C-alpha positions, -999 to +999 in steps of 0.1 A: -197+066-217-183+099-230-145+099-232-118+125-237-080+127-240-056+114-214-057+144-190-065+142-153-080+169-132-059+189-107-080+190-075-060+177-045-047+197-015-021+187+011-049+176+034-063+153+007-028+139+001-023+133+038-057+115+039-047+094+009-013+086+023-027+074+056-058+059+041-038+038+017-021+022+046-043+023+077-060-010+071-026-025+078-033-015+115-065-035+115-055-068+101-027-087+083+002-077+105-007-102+133+003-131+109+038-119+118+033-131+153+026-166+140+061-167+123+081-145+146+064-140+179+058-106+195+095-097+198+103-110+163+076-088+148+086-058+169+122-059+158+111-065+122+087-035+125+115-013+138+137-023+108+108-017+084+100+017+100+135+029+094+132+016+058+100+035+052+111+067+069+142+069+048+124+057+017+096+083+019+120+112+023+140+099-008+109+089-028+094+124-024+123+138-044+113+116-073+075+124-069+080+161-069+106+161-097+084+138-120+048+143-109+034+116-132+005+092-126+028+064-134+048+070-102+076+044-101+070+034-137+077+070-148+109+073-127+123+040-140+113+050-176+132+082-173+162+067-155+165+032-171+145+033-203+114+014-215+124-020-200+132-006-167+099+013-167+080-019-176+095-039-147+089-011-122+053-007-135+047-044-133+060-046-097+039-017-087+008-032-103+015-065-084+018-046-051-015-026-055-036-052-074-028-079-048-031-057-017-067-048-026-081-083-025-063-090+008-082-060+022-114-071+006-110-105+024-106-087+057-137-066+050-156-098+045-141-113+077-150-082+098-186-082+086-188-120+091-175-114+127-203-088+132-230-107+113-222-143+106-248-145+078-224-124+056-203-147+033-167-135+033-161-141-004-193-126-017-189-096+006-154-090-008-167-091-043-195-067-034-169-043-020-151-042-053-183-033-071-193-006-046-160+012-043-152+010-080-184+029-086-176+055-059-142+060-076-159+067-109-174+099-096-141+118-096-108+123-078-119+152-056-151+133-045-130+102-039-104+121-019-131+137+003-146+103+009-111+090+018-106+119+042-138+112+060-133+075+064-096+080+073-104+104+101-130+079+115-104+051+112-078+071+131-104+079+158-112+042+160-075+033+166-071+060+192-102+048+210-089+012+207-055+021+222-071+040+250-094+011+258-068-017+259-039+003+274-051-002+310-050-040+304-015-040+289+008-065+306+045-069+298+043-105+309+017-111+281+038-093+255+070-112+264+053-146+268+070-170+243+080-138+224+106-153+201+093-189+195+114-195+164+145-177+174+162-148+156+151-163+122+116-154+131+125-117+127+132-122+090+101-144+085+080-115+100+094-089+077+066-091+050+039-086+077+058-057+092+059-042+057+021-045+057+020-018+084+032+008+058+027-009+024+012+014-003+021+048+012+040+054-020+006+053-038+005+091-033+028+093-063+000+079-085-022+110-079+007+134-085-008+147-117-041+155-098-024+177-072-026+215-070+009+230-065+027+196-064+061+211-054+047+221-019+017+198-015+034+164-022+061+167+005+036+178+031+013+149+023+041+123+025+058+136+056+027+142+077+015+108+065+045+087+075+047+104+110+010+096+116+015+060+105+046+054+127+027+065+158-003+043+150+018+013+140+038+011+172+009+019+194-015-007+180+011-035+178+026-031+212-006-025+231-024-054+214+005-078+221+003-070+258-034-067+264-043-104+260-030-137+247-015-127+214-013-163+201-050-163+197-047-134+172-019-147+151-039-165+124-071-144+119-081-115+097-098-095+126-072-093+154-084-060+169-121-069+174-110-103+187-086-085+211-114-063+223-136-094+227-109-112+248-105-082+270-141-070+275-161-102+266-182-111+236-214-097+250-199-063+258-214-035+236-180-020+229-169-052+213-195-050+185-192-013+183-155-013+177-157-040+151-182-018+132-160+013+135-130-008+125-146-013+091-137+023+083-100+016+084-104-012+058-127+009+037-102+038+037-073+016+024-094-004+000-108+028-016-074+045-017-057+015-032-083+014-060-072+050-068-036+039-068-039+009-091-062+026-115-037+054-120-009+030-125-029+010-152-038+044-168-002+055-169+011+022-184-017+023-210-010+059-219+026+050-226+016+020-247+025-008-223-011-018-219-041-015-243-048+021-252-084+019-241-073+017-205-058+053-208-092+068-217-105+095-192-142+101-187-151+136-200-173+144-171-156+129-140-121+131-154-114+096-140-097+067-159-129+046-159-117+017-180-086+013-158-108+013-127-130-014-142-101-036-154-084-034-120-117-044-103-121-075-125-085-086-117-092-081-080-124-102-081-104-130-098-078-128-070-104-128-043-118-160-058-084-178-059-061-166-030-058-163+008-050-133+028-015-142+040-004-153+005-017-121-011+001-100+015+034-118+007+030-114-030+020-077-026+051-072-003+073-088-030+060-063-056+066-034-031+102-042-022+111-048-058+096-014-067+114+002-037+148-011-049+142+001-085+131+035-073+161+041-051+184+030-079+166+055-102+172+082-077+210+076-078+209+073-116+190+106-121+212+125-097+241+116-119+224+115-153+204+147-150+220+169-123+202+200-137+167+185-134+144+206-113+141+191-078+116+210-057+123+186-028+157+170-023+162+138-003+178+149+031+212+135+040+218+123+004+232+097-003+227+082+032+189+081+033+183+065-001+212+041+005+196+029+038+163+025+021+179+005-007+199-017+016+170-025+039+147-032+009+173-057-004+174-074+030+136-076+031+135-090-004+160-118+005+141-126+036+108-128+019+122-150-009+139-173+016+108-180+037+084-181+007+101-199-021+070-211-040+052-177-039+085-160-049+090-184-078+055-176-090+061-138-086+094-137-104+083-162-130+055-138-140+080-109-140+105-127-162+078-139-186+065-103-188+099-089-195+105-115-223+072-107-239+080-070-236+113-074-254+096-094-282+067-070-287+082-036-278+085-012-306+099+024-306+065+040-310+053+046-274+040+080-266+065+101-245+045+112-215+074+121-191+086+156-198+122+165-193+116+191-166+080+188-153+066+218-135 
């Protein structure tokens, strides 16, 4: 493979960014969230989702300030590096890697489950591994080609969700939605938080392609804002209509709640049932493909700064993609597919996400004070209220996730602590500075 220096190609427009923002997340509408019904009931998950929607709305508007001020492929790693120094950058980068690297195998599992639902001869695990191979290869062709593919599958996925909502809406019953709606009491709201986060998790991955955006000062805010508005509409529509269209308790422990909902409403022999399951694959493909873009850029940025082996920062001279970072992330994902379960991966990914959100909002406050003269093409509205709300709700989510998932939390934070200790031992003041003082 021919390689070149660590420079990425600027090729993305606002439409591409919107597609990546929605594509990163849209699989969360198709699976994963319904596990929240199993721990909180319909009302518990609804309240949790409203809390998380406020979190993400305020977070996105605040995070956009960081992304436009420091348009670096490292995203949260770059912001923490600039605000807190090398150790802060390492912790933020590790949390972001955990979020993206563990979200991808959860989606791969769901892809396998959807195909198994359509064609039972498909093995879930082997299909998931095959998806890693296929979509890693697609990403190797180049960022513009990857973004166009994301745009196409994202539009198909949105169309599928709109068709789904239109199909089940006439069957919505408030009695169904409110039946046993808070089975574990108010505690169920907190237990449902990680699955509510799954509705929006990874939208911040737009930051990882910031170096590949044309006119980032104008393009990035448009991509983020249009993306979060689209996702709020889809999230509330899918969750509420699904909960009232049939017996939601039959959907609370499976990886394909929407096809199953259609089957329960229209019957297993109805042609629409199989057709929708096939279309639903596009939502999973959009997120899986987009998250591969996200984790590869995070690995690339960490390697470019010396936190990971330098070979992972190499860029292919033809496609201008970080090909070794793509391959490394794929190998890690295949290992995770072979050793985890969907709900555990979602919880671990959510832990990485909320830790990163907390660090990012703290960085925003630090940089406002530390570098008041830094160019800020987009400023967080209602500062400091929006970032404070995002920070407070992220802390609440973190506490809730840890309380209800002690063993997984110990595993997550144990890895983080070991990583930080090893970093302190092996870190030397020789890393390449890749975060300019006032990026254009």
